[in-house]
N, C-alpha and C positions, 0 to 999 in steps of 0.2 A: 133742606140745602144742606151740604156738606161743609166741613171746615175744610179751609185752603190753607196749604205749608205757607212757609215764605216763601218758598222757591215759587209757588204758584203766584203769589201776589207780586213777586219781583218780574215774573215773565209778565202779568198781567200790564204790571207799570211801562214797562220795555216796550211792549206791543203797543200802548196808546202813544207813548212818545215819539216810536218811529213810523205809525202808520196810521194817523189820525183820522182818517176817509177811507180805509179799505173795508171792503164788504165783508159781513159778519162771517158768512162760509168760507172767505179766505183767512180769515183770523183764526178762526176756529181749527183749522187746519194748519196753520202755521204754530199757532199754540202747542197743539199735539204734537207738532215737529220737536220744538224747542222744550218740551217738556220729556222727551226721549230719554231713556237711560244713557245712551251714548251721548248725550249734552250735558249730562248732569254735572262734570268737572268746569265746564264753562262757566263765566259770568253770564248771567240774565242775558243783558244786552248783545252778546255775541251770538249766543245761543240762537236769540230771536232775528238778529241779523242772518246768520248762516239759513237757519230755516226757512225764510223770507227770500231769500236768493232761489233757495231751490225749489220754493212752491211756484214762484212766479217763473222760473226758467222750466218746470215742467209742465205747469198747467196752461199757461198764459204764453207762450213761445212756441215756436217752430223746433225748438231742440230735439226733443224726441225723433221726429221726422228726420232732421238733418243725422242722427246719430243712425237710424235706420237705412238712410239712403249710402251709410259708408264714412260719412265725415269723422276724422278723429275726434275726441272729445273736446280738446283744447280748441280747435278749429271752429266744430259747433258752437262752444262757450263765446269765441269771438264774434261771431254772426249774430247771435241775440243779444249780445249787450244793450243795443238800442231800444229792442221791444222789451226788456226788463226794464229800463229804466223810464220807460213810456210808460208802464204798468205803473211803477213807483211815484212816478209824477201826478199820476192821476188819483193816485191814494195818498197825495199831497204828503209822503214821505219826505224824513228829516236828511236821508242820506240816500245817495243814489251809488250804482256799480261802477267802479273803476274800471275800465277796460284791461287796468295793469291787475286788478285783483284777481287772484288765481282761483277764489270760490266765492 
């Protein structure tokens, strides 16, 4: 077993707090995204939130199909907010996506 950094432990705690019932495969993908270099400067809870929303948007909604059909990014995001929140609710998330949130 490899030693985990403080950042990795903080990300793990943030994941557990935000997504208590998310499937393991989704948690692992979100963890990897939250630990990405571009997220390094963000607090762990924010990195986990951004990684969660992006993961759910691309994996569990019709977002990419809407983009392929020619919808603008903001319009496609608008149309999948309810789908994202349905997934987050199923995972017993402690936060939902506000339609006014830009990301």
